N, CA, C and O atoms as a Maestro MAE file, in Angstrom:
{
 s_m_m2io_version
 :::
 2.0.0
}

f_m_ct {
 s_m_title
 :::
 protein
 m_atom[348] {
  # First column is atom index #
  i_m_mmod_type
  r_m_x_coord
  r_m_y_coord
  r_m_z_coord
  i_m_residue_number
  s_m_chain_name
  s_m_pdb_residue_name
  s_m_pdb_atom_name
  i_m_atomic_number
  :::
  1 25 0.831 -1.173 0.000 1 A "MET " " N  " 7
  2 3 0.000 0.000 0.000 1 A "MET " " CA " 6
  3 2 0.879 1.241 0.000 1 A "MET " " C  " 6
  4 15 1.817 1.346 0.791 1 A "MET " " O  " 8
  5 25 0.583 2.149 -0.861 2 A "ARG " " N  " 7
  6 3 1.384 3.368 -0.977 2 A "ARG " " CA " 6
  7 2 0.976 4.396 0.068 2 A "ARG " " C  " 6
  8 15 -0.173 4.433 0.507 2 A "ARG " " O  " 8
  9 25 1.925 5.221 0.456 3 A "PHE " " N  " 7
  10 3 1.652 6.304 1.390 3 A "PHE " " CA " 6
  11 2 0.879 7.396 0.671 3 A "PHE " " C  " 6
  12 15 1.259 7.819 -0.421 3 A "PHE " " O  " 8
  13 25 -0.193 7.847 1.277 4 A "ASN " " N  " 7
  14 3 -1.011 8.899 0.687 4 A "ASN " " CA " 6
  15 2 -1.059 10.063 1.667 4 A "ASN " " C  " 6
  16 15 -1.630 9.942 2.751 4 A "ASN " " O  " 8
  17 25 -0.463 11.186 1.290 5 A "ARG " " N  " 7
  18 3 -0.388 12.351 2.170 5 A "ARG " " CA " 6
  19 2 -1.757 12.892 2.542 5 A "ARG " " C  " 6
  20 15 -1.935 13.439 3.631 5 A "ARG " " O  " 8
  21 25 -2.726 12.744 1.646 6 A "SER " " N  " 7
  22 3 -4.049 13.318 1.919 6 A "SER " " CA " 6
  23 2 -4.902 12.455 2.840 6 A "SER " " C  " 6
  24 15 -5.913 12.927 3.361 6 A "SER " " O  " 8
  25 25 -4.513 11.198 3.050 7 A "THR " " N  " 7
  26 3 -5.290 10.333 3.937 7 A "THR " " CA " 6
  27 2 -4.488 9.824 5.135 7 A "THR " " C  " 6
  28 15 -4.997 9.015 5.911 7 A "THR " " O  " 8
  29 25 -3.264 10.274 5.299 8 A "SER " " N  " 7
  30 3 -2.460 9.812 6.435 8 A "SER " " CA " 6
  31 2 -3.001 10.408 7.731 8 A "SER " " C  " 6
  32 15 -3.824 11.323 7.711 8 A "SER " " O  " 8
  33 25 -2.538 9.887 8.837 9 A "LEU " " N  " 7
  34 3 -2.960 10.406 10.139 9 A "LEU " " CA " 6
  35 2 -2.541 11.854 10.349 9 A "LEU " " C  " 6
  36 15 -3.112 12.551 11.187 9 A "LEU " " O  " 8
  37 25 -1.558 12.306 9.601 10 A "LEU " " N  " 7
  38 3 -1.044 13.668 9.751 10 A "LEU " " CA " 6
  39 2 -1.651 14.644 8.744 10 A "LEU " " C  " 6
  40 15 -1.292 15.822 8.734 10 A "LEU " " O  " 8
  41 25 -2.557 14.173 7.906 11 A "ALA " " N  " 7
  42 3 -3.179 15.026 6.892 11 A "ALA " " CA " 6
  43 2 -3.903 16.190 7.566 11 A "ALA " " C  " 6
  44 15 -4.587 16.013 8.574 11 A "ALA " " O  " 8
  45 25 -3.744 17.358 7.004 12 A "GLY " " N  " 7
  46 3 -4.412 18.539 7.528 12 A "GLY " " CA " 6
  47 2 -3.604 19.335 8.535 12 A "GLY " " C  " 6
  48 15 -3.954 20.471 8.856 12 A "GLY " " O  " 8
  49 25 -2.534 18.753 9.032 13 A "MET " " N  " 7
  50 3 -1.702 19.499 9.981 13 A "MET " " CA " 6
  51 2 -0.841 20.501 9.225 13 A "MET " " C  " 6
  52 15 -0.434 20.263 8.088 13 A "MET " " O  " 8
  53 25 -0.577 21.606 9.868 14 A "ASP " " N  " 7
  54 3 0.237 22.658 9.276 14 A "ASP " " CA " 6
  55 2 1.687 22.186 9.118 14 A "ASP " " C  " 6
  56 15 2.259 21.597 10.035 14 A "ASP " " O  " 8
  57 25 2.265 22.450 7.957 15 A "ASP " " N  " 7
  58 3 3.642 22.022 7.696 15 A "ASP " " CA " 6
  59 2 4.634 22.622 8.682 15 A "ASP " " C  " 6
  60 15 5.630 21.982 9.018 15 A "ASP " " O  " 8
  61 25 4.382 23.836 9.149 16 A "THR " " N  " 7
  62 3 5.280 24.470 10.115 16 A "THR " " CA " 6
  63 2 5.320 23.671 11.408 16 A "THR " " C  " 6
  64 15 6.388 23.482 11.991 16 A "THR " " O  " 8
  65 25 4.170 23.205 11.856 17 A "VAL " " N  " 7
  66 3 4.082 22.394 13.071 17 A "VAL " " CA " 6
  67 2 4.783 21.061 12.853 17 A "VAL " " C  " 6
  68 15 5.525 20.593 13.717 17 A "VAL " " O  " 8
  69 25 4.548 20.453 11.696 18 A "LEU " " N  " 7
  70 3 5.181 19.168 11.394 18 A "LEU " " CA " 6
  71 2 6.696 19.287 11.323 18 A "LEU " " C  " 6
  72 15 7.412 18.416 11.817 18 A "LEU " " O  " 8
  73 25 7.188 20.361 10.711 19 A "ARG " " N  " 7
  74 3 8.643 20.554 10.611 19 A "ARG " " CA " 6
  75 2 9.281 20.774 11.984 19 A "ARG " " C  " 6
  76 15 10.374 20.274 12.247 19 A "ARG " " O  " 8
  77 25 8.609 21.513 12.849 20 A "ALA " " N  " 7
  78 3 9.130 21.748 14.196 20 A "ALA " " CA " 6
  79 2 9.185 20.439 14.982 20 A "ALA " " C  " 6
  80 15 10.154 20.168 15.691 20 A "ALA " " O  " 8
  81 25 8.135 19.635 14.849 21 A "ARG " " N  " 7
  82 3 8.101 18.349 15.542 21 A "ARG " " CA " 6
  83 2 9.148 17.393 14.980 21 A "ARG " " C  " 6
  84 15 9.775 16.643 15.728 21 A "ARG " " O  " 8
  85 25 9.334 17.421 13.672 22 A "LEU " " N  " 7
  86 3 10.347 16.584 13.038 22 A "LEU " " CA " 6
  87 2 11.737 16.930 13.565 22 A "LEU " " C  " 6
  88 15 12.523 16.037 13.882 22 A "LEU " " O  " 8
  89 25 12.037 18.212 13.657 23 A "ALA " " N  " 7
  90 3 13.348 18.635 14.163 23 A "ALA " " CA " 6
  91 2 13.555 18.148 15.596 23 A "ALA " " C  " 6
  92 15 14.646 17.696 15.945 23 A "ALA " " O  " 8
  93 25 12.513 18.238 16.428 24 A "GLN " " N  " 7
  94 3 12.631 17.785 17.812 24 A "GLN " " CA " 6
  95 2 12.812 16.272 17.883 24 A "GLN " " C  " 6
  96 15 13.614 15.774 18.673 24 A "GLN " " O  " 8
  97 25 12.065 15.544 17.055 25 A "MET " " N  " 7
  98 3 12.181 14.087 17.058 25 A "MET " " CA " 6
  99 2 13.555 13.635 16.562 25 A "MET " " C  " 6
  100 15 14.111 12.662 17.072 25 A "MET " " O  " 8
  101 25 14.097 14.336 15.577 26 A "GLN " " N  " 7
  102 3 15.433 13.998 15.090 26 A "GLN " " CA " 6
  103 2 16.477 14.262 16.163 26 A "GLN " " C  " 6
  104 15 17.419 13.484 16.311 26 A "GLN " " O  " 8
  105 25 16.323 15.354 16.918 27 A "GLN " " N  " 7
  106 3 17.251 15.641 18.011 27 A "GLN " " CA " 6
  107 2 17.125 14.588 19.108 27 A "GLN " " C  " 6
  108 15 18.130 14.143 19.662 27 A "GLN " " O  " 8
  109 25 15.886 14.188 19.423 28 A "ASP " " N  " 7
  110 3 15.673 13.132 20.413 28 A "ASP " " CA " 6
  111 2 16.325 11.828 19.971 28 A "ASP " " C  " 6
  112 15 16.919 11.116 20.781 28 A "ASP " " O  " 8
  113 25 16.211 11.521 18.683 29 A "TYR " " N  " 7
  114 3 16.830 10.300 18.139 29 A "TYR " " CA " 6
  115 2 18.344 10.347 18.318 29 A "TYR " " C  " 6
  116 15 18.951 9.374 18.764 29 A "TYR " " O  " 8
  117 25 18.948 11.472 17.972 30 A "LEU " " N  " 7
  118 3 20.393 11.601 18.115 30 A "LEU " " CA " 6
  119 2 20.818 11.493 19.573 30 A "LEU " " C  " 6
  120 15 21.797 10.817 19.891 30 A "LEU " " O  " 8
  121 25 20.085 12.156 20.456 31 A "ASP " " N  " 7
  122 3 20.420 12.111 21.881 31 A "ASP " " CA " 6
  123 2 20.270 10.708 22.451 31 A "ASP " " C  " 6
  124 15 21.130 10.236 23.194 31 A "ASP " " O  " 8
  125 25 19.173 10.044 22.098 32 A "LEU " " N  " 7
  126 3 18.926 8.704 22.620 32 A "LEU " " CA " 6
  127 2 19.943 7.704 22.091 32 A "LEU " " C  " 6
  128 15 20.449 6.872 22.844 32 A "LEU " " O  " 8
  129 25 20.245 7.782 20.799 33 A "SER " " N  " 7
  130 3 21.192 6.825 20.220 33 A "SER " " CA " 6
  131 2 22.619 7.072 20.705 33 A "SER " " C  " 6
  132 15 23.436 6.151 20.712 33 A "SER " " O  " 8
  133 25 22.925 8.294 21.105 34 A "ALA " " N  " 7
  134 3 24.259 8.599 21.610 34 A "ALA " " CA " 6
  135 2 24.371 8.376 23.117 34 A "ALA " " C  " 6
  136 15 25.439 8.566 23.700 34 A "ALA " " O  " 8
  137 25 23.268 7.974 23.743 35 A "GLY " " N  " 7
  138 3 23.302 7.731 25.178 35 A "GLY " " CA " 6
  139 2 23.173 8.979 26.018 35 A "GLY " " C  " 6
  140 15 23.366 8.928 27.233 35 A "GLY " " O  " 8
  141 25 22.851 10.100 25.396 36 A "ARG " " N  " 7
  142 3 22.734 11.354 26.146 36 A "ARG " " CA " 6
  143 2 21.313 11.600 26.637 36 A "ARG " " C  " 6
  144 15 21.093 12.473 27.477 36 A "ARG " " O  " 8
  145 25 20.359 10.852 26.131 37 A "LYS " " N  " 7
  146 3 18.965 11.050 26.519 37 A "LYS " " CA " 6
  147 2 18.708 10.394 27.863 37 A "LYS " " C  " 6
  148 15 19.203 9.301 28.137 37 A "LYS " " O  " 8
  149 25 17.943 11.057 28.684 38 A "LEU " " N  " 7
  150 3 17.567 10.532 29.984 38 A "LEU " " CA " 6
  151 2 16.854 9.198 29.799 38 A "LEU " " C  " 6
  152 15 15.909 9.105 29.015 38 A "LEU " " O  " 8
  153 25 17.288 8.183 30.499 39 A "GLN " " N  " 7
  154 3 16.705 6.853 30.347 39 A "GLN " " CA " 6
  155 2 15.427 6.683 31.162 39 A "GLN " " C  " 6
  156 15 14.495 6.014 30.716 39 A "GLN " " O  " 8
  157 25 15.374 7.273 32.339 40 A "SER " " N  " 7
  158 3 14.196 7.123 33.184 40 A "SER " " CA " 6
  159 2 14.093 8.315 34.110 40 A "SER " " C  " 6
  160 15 15.103 8.818 34.603 40 A "SER " " O  " 8
  161 25 12.874 8.766 34.347 41 A "ALA " " N  " 7
  162 3 12.656 9.881 35.260 41 A "ALA " " CA " 6
  163 2 11.401 9.610 36.070 41 A "ALA " " C  " 6
  164 15 10.423 9.066 35.555 41 A "ALA " " O  " 8
  165 25 11.432 9.987 37.326 42 A "ALA " " N  " 7
  166 3 10.268 9.834 38.189 42 A "ALA " " CA " 6
  167 2 10.025 11.162 38.890 42 A "ALA " " C  " 6
  168 15 10.967 11.854 39.278 42 A "ALA " " O  " 8
  169 25 8.769 11.506 39.047 43 A "TYR " " N  " 7
  170 3 8.440 12.731 39.748 43 A "TYR " " CA " 6
  171 2 7.084 12.563 40.431 43 A "TYR " " C  " 6
  172 15 6.265 11.738 40.026 43 A "TYR " " O  " 8
  173 25 6.869 13.361 41.470 44 A "ALA " " N  " 7
  174 3 5.609 13.305 42.209 44 A "ALA " " CA " 6
  175 2 4.727 14.460 41.774 44 A "ALA " " C  " 6
  176 15 5.183 15.587 41.583 44 A "ALA " " O  " 8
  177 25 3.453 14.144 41.625 45 A "GLN " " N  " 7
  178 3 2.481 15.152 41.240 45 A "GLN " " CA " 6
  179 2 1.328 15.054 42.233 45 A "GLN " " C  " 6
  180 15 1.278 14.104 43.014 45 A "GLN " " O  " 8
  181 25 0.425 15.985 42.224 46 A "GLY " " N  " 7
  182 3 -0.681 15.983 43.165 46 A "GLY " " CA " 6
  183 2 -1.476 14.691 43.167 46 A "GLY " " C  " 6
  184 15 -1.948 14.260 44.219 46 A "GLY " " O  " 8
  185 25 -1.630 14.073 42.023 47 A "ASP " " N  " 7
  186 3 -2.432 12.842 41.941 47 A "ASP " " CA " 6
  187 2 -1.590 11.567 42.041 47 A "ASP " " C  " 6
  188 15 -2.104 10.475 41.800 47 A "ASP " " O  " 8
  189 25 -0.352 11.683 42.378 48 A "GLY " " N  " 7
  190 3 0.504 10.501 42.521 48 A "GLY " " CA " 6
  191 2 1.825 10.675 41.818 48 A "GLY " " C  " 6
  192 15 2.135 11.753 41.311 48 A "GLY " " O  " 8
  193 25 2.604 9.614 41.788 49 A "SER " " N  " 7
  194 3 3.910 9.691 41.148 49 A "SER " " CA " 6
  195 2 3.819 9.241 39.703 49 A "SER " " C  " 6
  196 15 2.987 8.404 39.354 49 A "SER " " O  " 8
  197 25 4.662 9.789 38.880 50 A "LYS " " N  " 7
  198 3 4.709 9.476 37.455 50 A "LYS " " CA " 6
  199 2 6.119 9.059 37.089 50 A "LYS " " C  " 6
  200 15 7.091 9.514 37.692 50 A "LYS " " O  " 8
  201 25 6.222 8.196 36.103 51 A "THR " " N  " 7
  202 3 7.522 7.766 35.603 51 A "THR " " CA " 6
  203 2 7.513 7.814 34.088 51 A "THR " " C  " 6
  204 15 6.554 7.383 33.448 51 A "THR " " O  " 8
  205 25 8.583 8.338 33.524 52 A "VAL " " N  " 7
  206 3 8.764 8.367 32.079 52 A "VAL " " CA " 6
  207 2 10.058 7.639 31.777 52 A "VAL " " C  " 6
  208 15 11.077 7.897 32.418 52 A "VAL " " O  " 8
  209 25 10.034 6.730 30.810 53 A "SER " " N  " 7
  210 3 11.229 5.971 30.463 53 A "SER " " CA " 6
  211 2 11.467 6.006 28.969 53 A "SER " " C  " 6
  212 15 10.533 5.918 28.172 53 A "SER " " O  " 8
  213 25 12.719 6.133 28.603 54 A "TYR " " N  " 7
  214 3 13.158 5.987 27.222 54 A "TYR " " CA " 6
  215 2 14.124 4.821 27.197 54 A "TYR " " C  " 6
  216 15 14.988 4.714 28.067 54 A "TYR " " O  " 8
  217 25 13.993 3.957 26.224 55 A "THR " " N  " 7
  218 3 14.915 2.835 26.111 55 A "THR " " CA " 6
  219 2 15.406 2.751 24.677 55 A "THR " " C  " 6
  220 15 14.891 3.433 23.791 55 A "THR " " O  " 8
  221 25 16.391 1.921 24.461 56 A "GLN " " N  " 7
  222 3 16.893 1.714 23.116 56 A "GLN " " CA " 6
  223 2 15.792 1.157 22.215 56 A "GLN " " C  " 6
  224 15 15.806 1.389 21.006 56 A "GLN " " O  " 8
  225 25 14.843 0.430 22.789 57 A "ALA " " N  " 7
  226 3 13.758 -0.145 21.991 57 A "ALA " " CA " 6
  227 2 12.889 0.950 21.367 57 A "ALA " " C  " 6
  228 15 12.260 0.724 20.333 57 A "ALA " " O  " 8
  229 25 12.849 2.106 21.972 58 A "THR " " N  " 7
  230 3 12.025 3.176 21.418 58 A "THR " " CA " 6
  231 2 12.680 3.799 20.186 58 A "THR " " C  " 6
  232 15 12.046 4.584 19.481 58 A "THR " " O  " 8
  233 25 13.930 3.460 19.923 59 A "LEU " " N  " 7
  234 3 14.584 3.982 18.720 59 A "LEU " " CA " 6
  235 2 13.853 3.549 17.456 59 A "LEU " " C  " 6
  236 15 13.723 4.335 16.518 59 A "LEU " " O  " 8
  237 25 13.377 2.319 17.422 60 A "GLY " " N  " 7
  238 3 12.634 1.834 16.265 60 A "GLY " " CA " 6
  239 2 11.338 2.586 16.056 60 A "GLY " " C  " 6
  240 15 10.994 2.947 14.931 60 A "GLY " " O  " 8
  241 25 10.616 2.823 17.144 61 A "ASN " " N  " 7
  242 3 9.373 3.590 17.060 61 A "ASN " " CA " 6
  243 2 9.650 5.026 16.644 61 A "ASN " " C  " 6
  244 15 8.922 5.604 15.837 61 A "ASN " " O  " 8
  245 25 10.701 5.588 17.200 62 A "LEU " " N  " 7
  246 3 11.061 6.960 16.870 62 A "LEU " " CA " 6
  247 2 11.479 7.071 15.404 62 A "LEU " " C  " 6
  248 15 11.131 8.043 14.733 62 A "LEU " " O  " 8
  249 25 12.211 6.097 14.911 63 A "THR " " N  " 7
  250 3 12.614 6.076 13.506 63 A "THR " " CA " 6
  251 2 11.395 6.008 12.591 63 A "THR " " C  " 6
  252 15 11.332 6.715 11.586 63 A "THR " " O  " 8
  253 25 10.439 5.170 12.932 64 A "ALA " " N  " 7
  254 3 9.218 5.048 12.121 64 A "ALA " " CA " 6
  255 2 8.432 6.358 12.112 64 A "ALA " " C  " 6
  256 15 7.909 6.767 11.075 64 A "ALA " " O  " 8
  257 25 8.352 7.005 13.261 65 A "ALA " " N  " 7
  258 3 7.630 8.274 13.338 65 A "ALA " " CA " 6
  259 2 8.329 9.361 12.522 65 A "ALA " " C  " 6
  260 15 7.674 10.164 11.858 65 A "ALA " " O  " 8
  261 25 9.649 9.383 12.576 66 A "ILE " " N  " 7
  262 3 10.422 10.359 11.798 66 A "ILE " " CA " 6
  263 2 10.191 10.129 10.311 66 A "ILE " " C  " 6
  264 15 9.974 11.081 9.562 66 A "ILE " " O  " 8
  265 25 10.236 8.882 9.882 67 A "ARG " " N  " 7
  266 3 10.007 8.583 8.462 67 A "ARG " " CA " 6
  267 2 8.593 8.972 8.020 67 A "ARG " " C  " 6
  268 15 8.398 9.443 6.900 67 A "ARG " " O  " 8
  269 25 7.616 8.774 8.898 68 A "GLN " " N  " 7
  270 3 6.248 9.157 8.549 68 A "GLN " " CA " 6
  271 2 6.133 10.672 8.390 68 A "GLN " " C  " 6
  272 15 5.487 11.154 7.459 68 A "GLN " " O  " 8
  273 25 6.751 11.412 9.289 69 A "LEU " " N  " 7
  274 3 6.747 12.872 9.171 69 A "LEU " " CA " 6
  275 2 7.457 13.318 7.897 69 A "LEU " " C  " 6
  276 15 6.977 14.205 7.192 69 A "LEU " " O  " 8
  277 25 8.598 12.704 7.606 70 A "GLN " " N  " 7
  278 3 9.331 13.060 6.390 70 A "GLN " " CA " 6
  279 2 8.508 12.766 5.141 70 A "GLN " " C  " 6
  280 15 8.518 13.551 4.194 70 A "GLN " " O  " 8
  281 25 7.806 11.656 5.132 71 A "ALA " " N  " 7
  282 3 6.959 11.319 3.983 71 A "ALA " " CA " 6
  283 2 5.804 12.303 3.863 71 A "ALA " " C  " 6
  284 15 5.457 12.716 2.757 71 A "ALA " " O  " 8
  285 25 5.203 12.685 4.993 72 A "GLN " " N  " 7
  286 3 4.092 13.635 4.975 72 A "GLN " " CA " 6
  287 2 4.533 14.984 4.430 72 A "GLN " " C  " 6
  288 15 3.786 15.653 3.715 72 A "GLN " " O  " 8
  289 25 5.749 15.373 4.773 73 A "LEU " " N  " 7
  290 3 6.278 16.658 4.307 73 A "LEU " " CA " 6
  291 2 6.870 16.579 2.905 73 A "LEU " " C  " 6
  292 15 7.249 17.604 2.338 73 A "LEU " " O  " 8
  293 25 6.953 15.384 2.340 74 A "GLY " " N  " 7
  294 3 7.499 15.223 0.994 74 A "GLY " " CA " 6
  295 2 9.014 15.266 0.958 74 A "GLY " " C  " 6
  296 15 9.602 15.443 -0.108 74 A "GLY " " O  " 8
  297 25 9.654 15.107 2.105 75 A "ILE " " N  " 7
  298 3 11.116 15.145 2.182 75 A "ILE " " CA " 6
  299 2 11.706 13.873 1.598 75 A "ILE " " C  " 6
  300 15 12.708 13.913 0.885 75 A "ILE " " O  " 8
  301 25 11.080 12.746 1.904 76 A "ILE " " N  " 7
  302 3 11.526 11.476 1.348 76 A "ILE " " CA " 6
  303 2 10.391 10.894 0.515 76 A "ILE " " C  " 6
  304 15 9.213 11.152 0.763 76 A "ILE " " O  " 8
  305 25 10.770 10.124 -0.452 77 A "SER " " N  " 7
  306 3 9.734 9.414 -1.191 77 A "SER " " CA " 6
  307 2 9.556 8.064 -0.521 77 A "SER " " C  " 6
  308 15 10.511 7.475 -0.015 77 A "SER " " O  " 8
  309 25 8.362 7.599 -0.523 78 A "THR " " N  " 7
  310 3 8.114 6.306 0.096 78 A "THR " " CA " 6
  311 2 8.565 5.213 -0.858 78 A "THR " " C  " 6
  312 15 8.461 5.366 -2.075 78 A "THR " " O  " 8
  313 25 9.055 4.134 -0.325 79 A "PRO " " N  " 7
  314 3 9.520 3.064 -1.215 79 A "PRO " " CA " 6
  315 2 8.363 2.508 -2.037 79 A "PRO " " C  " 6
  316 15 7.246 2.349 -1.545 79 A "PRO " " O  " 8
  317 25 8.654 2.222 -3.277 80 A "ARG " " N  " 7
  318 3 7.591 1.669 -4.107 80 A "ARG " " CA " 6
  319 2 7.379 0.214 -3.753 80 A "ARG " " C  " 6
  320 15 8.247 -0.435 -3.170 80 A "ARG " " O  " 8
  321 25 6.238 -0.278 -4.107 81 A "SER " " N  " 7
  322 3 5.906 -1.651 -3.758 81 A "SER " " CA " 6
  323 2 6.788 -2.627 -4.541 81 A "SER " " C  " 6
  324 15 7.371 -2.277 -5.567 81 A "SER " " O  " 8
  325 25 6.869 -3.834 -4.039 82 A "ALA " " N  " 7
  326 3 7.713 -4.865 -4.653 82 A "ALA " " CA " 6
  327 2 7.240 -5.168 -6.066 82 A "ALA " " C  " 6
  328 15 6.044 -5.171 -6.356 82 A "ALA " " O  " 8
  329 25 8.203 -5.421 -6.928 83 A "LEU " " N  " 7
  330 3 7.876 -5.795 -8.303 83 A "LEU " " CA " 6
  331 2 7.515 -7.282 -8.334 83 A "LEU " " C  " 6
  332 15 8.238 -8.124 -7.802 83 A "LEU " " O  " 8
  333 25 6.422 -7.571 -8.947 84 A "ARG " " N  " 7
  334 3 5.971 -8.953 -9.038 84 A "ARG " " CA " 6
  335 2 5.825 -9.311 -10.505 84 A "ARG " " C  " 6
  336 15 5.217 -8.565 -11.273 84 A "ARG " " O  " 8
  337 25 6.374 -10.438 -10.892 85 A "PRO " " N  " 7
  338 3 6.233 -10.850 -12.297 85 A "PRO " " CA " 6
  339 2 4.785 -11.193 -12.622 85 A "PRO " " C  " 6
  340 15 4.084 -11.801 -11.813 85 A "PRO " " O  " 8
  341 25 4.357 -10.810 -13.777 86 A "ARG " " N  " 7
  342 3 3.001 -11.144 -14.236 86 A "ARG " " CA " 6
  343 2 3.121 -12.025 -15.459 86 A "ARG " " C  " 6
  344 15 3.911 -11.758 -16.365 86 A "ARG " " O  " 8
  345 25 2.340 -13.060 -15.472 87 A "PHE " " N  " 7
  346 3 2.372 -13.994 -16.572 87 A "PHE " " CA " 6
  347 2 1.103 -13.895 -17.374 87 A "PHE " " C  " 6
  348 15 0.938 -14.615 -18.359 87 A "PHE " " O  " 8
  :::
 }
 m_bond[347] {
  # First column is bond index #
  i_m_from
  i_m_to
  i_m_order
  :::
  1 1 2 1
  2 2 3 1
  3 3 4 2
  4 3 5 1
  5 5 6 1
  6 6 7 1
  7 7 8 2
  8 7 9 1
  9 9 10 1
  10 10 11 1
  11 11 12 2
  12 11 13 1
  13 13 14 1
  14 14 15 1
  15 15 16 2
  16 15 17 1
  17 17 18 1
  18 18 19 1
  19 19 20 2
  20 19 21 1
  21 21 22 1
  22 22 23 1
  23 23 24 2
  24 23 25 1
  25 25 26 1
  26 26 27 1
  27 27 28 2
  28 27 29 1
  29 29 30 1
  30 30 31 1
  31 31 32 2
  32 31 33 1
  33 33 34 1
  34 34 35 1
  35 35 36 2
  36 35 37 1
  37 37 38 1
  38 38 39 1
  39 39 40 2
  40 39 41 1
  41 41 42 1
  42 42 43 1
  43 43 44 2
  44 43 45 1
  45 45 46 1
  46 46 47 1
  47 47 48 2
  48 47 49 1
  49 49 50 1
  50 50 51 1
  51 51 52 2
  52 51 53 1
  53 53 54 1
  54 54 55 1
  55 55 56 2
  56 55 57 1
  57 57 58 1
  58 58 59 1
  59 59 60 2
  60 59 61 1
  61 61 62 1
  62 62 63 1
  63 63 64 2
  64 63 65 1
  65 65 66 1
  66 66 67 1
  67 67 68 2
  68 67 69 1
  69 69 70 1
  70 70 71 1
  71 71 72 2
  72 71 73 1
  73 73 74 1
  74 74 75 1
  75 75 76 2
  76 75 77 1
  77 77 78 1
  78 78 79 1
  79 79 80 2
  80 79 81 1
  81 81 82 1
  82 82 83 1
  83 83 84 2
  84 83 85 1
  85 85 86 1
  86 86 87 1
  87 87 88 2
  88 87 89 1
  89 89 90 1
  90 90 91 1
  91 91 92 2
  92 91 93 1
  93 93 94 1
  94 94 95 1
  95 95 96 2
  96 95 97 1
  97 97 98 1
  98 98 99 1
  99 99 100 2
  100 99 101 1
  101 101 102 1
  102 102 103 1
  103 103 104 2
  104 103 105 1
  105 105 106 1
  106 106 107 1
  107 107 108 2
  108 107 109 1
  109 109 110 1
  110 110 111 1
  111 111 112 2
  112 111 113 1
  113 113 114 1
  114 114 115 1
  115 115 116 2
  116 115 117 1
  117 117 118 1
  118 118 119 1
  119 119 120 2
  120 119 121 1
  121 121 122 1
  122 122 123 1
  123 123 124 2
  124 123 125 1
  125 125 126 1
  126 126 127 1
  127 127 128 2
  128 127 129 1
  129 129 130 1
  130 130 131 1
  131 131 132 2
  132 131 133 1
  133 133 134 1
  134 134 135 1
  135 135 136 2
  136 135 137 1
  137 137 138 1
  138 138 139 1
  139 139 140 2
  140 139 141 1
  141 141 142 1
  142 142 143 1
  143 143 144 2
  144 143 145 1
  145 145 146 1
  146 146 147 1
  147 147 148 2
  148 147 149 1
  149 149 150 1
  150 150 151 1
  151 151 152 2
  152 151 153 1
  153 153 154 1
  154 154 155 1
  155 155 156 2
  156 155 157 1
  157 157 158 1
  158 158 159 1
  159 159 160 2
  160 159 161 1
  161 161 162 1
  162 162 163 1
  163 163 164 2
  164 163 165 1
  165 165 166 1
  166 166 167 1
  167 167 168 2
  168 167 169 1
  169 169 170 1
  170 170 171 1
  171 171 172 2
  172 171 173 1
  173 173 174 1
  174 174 175 1
  175 175 176 2
  176 175 177 1
  177 177 178 1
  178 178 179 1
  179 179 180 2
  180 179 181 1
  181 181 182 1
  182 182 183 1
  183 183 184 2
  184 183 185 1
  185 185 186 1
  186 186 187 1
  187 187 188 2
  188 187 189 1
  189 189 190 1
  190 190 191 1
  191 191 192 2
  192 191 193 1
  193 193 194 1
  194 194 195 1
  195 195 196 2
  196 195 197 1
  197 197 198 1
  198 198 199 1
  199 199 200 2
  200 199 201 1
  201 201 202 1
  202 202 203 1
  203 203 204 2
  204 203 205 1
  205 205 206 1
  206 206 207 1
  207 207 208 2
  208 207 209 1
  209 209 210 1
  210 210 211 1
  211 211 212 2
  212 211 213 1
  213 213 214 1
  214 214 215 1
  215 215 216 2
  216 215 217 1
  217 217 218 1
  218 218 219 1
  219 219 220 2
  220 219 221 1
  221 221 222 1
  222 222 223 1
  223 223 224 2
  224 223 225 1
  225 225 226 1
  226 226 227 1
  227 227 228 2
  228 227 229 1
  229 229 230 1
  230 230 231 1
  231 231 232 2
  232 231 233 1
  233 233 234 1
  234 234 235 1
  235 235 236 2
  236 235 237 1
  237 237 238 1
  238 238 239 1
  239 239 240 2
  240 239 241 1
  241 241 242 1
  242 242 243 1
  243 243 244 2
  244 243 245 1
  245 245 246 1
  246 246 247 1
  247 247 248 2
  248 247 249 1
  249 249 250 1
  250 250 251 1
  251 251 252 2
  252 251 253 1
  253 253 254 1
  254 254 255 1
  255 255 256 2
  256 255 257 1
  257 257 258 1
  258 258 259 1
  259 259 260 2
  260 259 261 1
  261 261 262 1
  262 262 263 1
  263 263 264 2
  264 263 265 1
  265 265 266 1
  266 266 267 1
  267 267 268 2
  268 267 269 1
  269 269 270 1
  270 270 271 1
  271 271 272 2
  272 271 273 1
  273 273 274 1
  274 274 275 1
  275 275 276 2
  276 275 277 1
  277 277 278 1
  278 278 279 1
  279 279 280 2
  280 279 281 1
  281 281 282 1
  282 282 283 1
  283 283 284 2
  284 283 285 1
  285 285 286 1
  286 286 287 1
  287 287 288 2
  288 287 289 1
  289 289 290 1
  290 290 291 1
  291 291 292 2
  292 291 293 1
  293 293 294 1
  294 294 295 1
  295 295 296 2
  296 295 297 1
  297 297 298 1
  298 298 299 1
  299 299 300 2
  300 299 301 1
  301 301 302 1
  302 302 303 1
  303 303 304 2
  304 303 305 1
  305 305 306 1
  306 306 307 1
  307 307 308 2
  308 307 309 1
  309 309 310 1
  310 310 311 1
  311 311 312 2
  312 311 313 1
  313 313 314 1
  314 314 315 1
  315 315 316 2
  316 315 317 1
  317 317 318 1
  318 318 319 1
  319 319 320 2
  320 319 321 1
  321 321 322 1
  322 322 323 1
  323 323 324 2
  324 323 325 1
  325 325 326 1
  326 326 327 1
  327 327 328 2
  328 327 329 1
  329 329 330 1
  330 330 331 1
  331 331 332 2
  332 331 333 1
  333 333 334 1
  334 334 335 1
  335 335 336 2
  336 335 337 1
  337 337 338 1
  338 338 339 1
  339 339 340 2
  340 339 341 1
  341 341 342 1
  342 342 343 1
  343 343 344 2
  344 343 345 1
  345 345 346 1
  346 346 347 1
  347 347 348 2
  :::
 }
}
C-alpha cells in the first residue's frame, strides 16, 4: 500500500508544526542513540507519582515516526511496492 499524504494520520496538519516536531524528534533520536537522553525519570504530582522511560527499543518507534513525518512533508519518497512478475 502506498503512502497517501491526503489520507495519512497527519493530513491537515500545518507544515510548520510538522517541521518543528520533526526537528525535535530527530534531536531526540540523536540524543537517545548517543546515550545522552535521559533513560528514566520519576516525579511526584498531586495525583501521585509518574515515571517516564526511554529505552533503546524506542529507537525503532522513533525512527518510524520520523520517516512518517518526512513522507508527509514530501522530504523522502516512500519506497515503491515490490515488483511482481506477471504472466
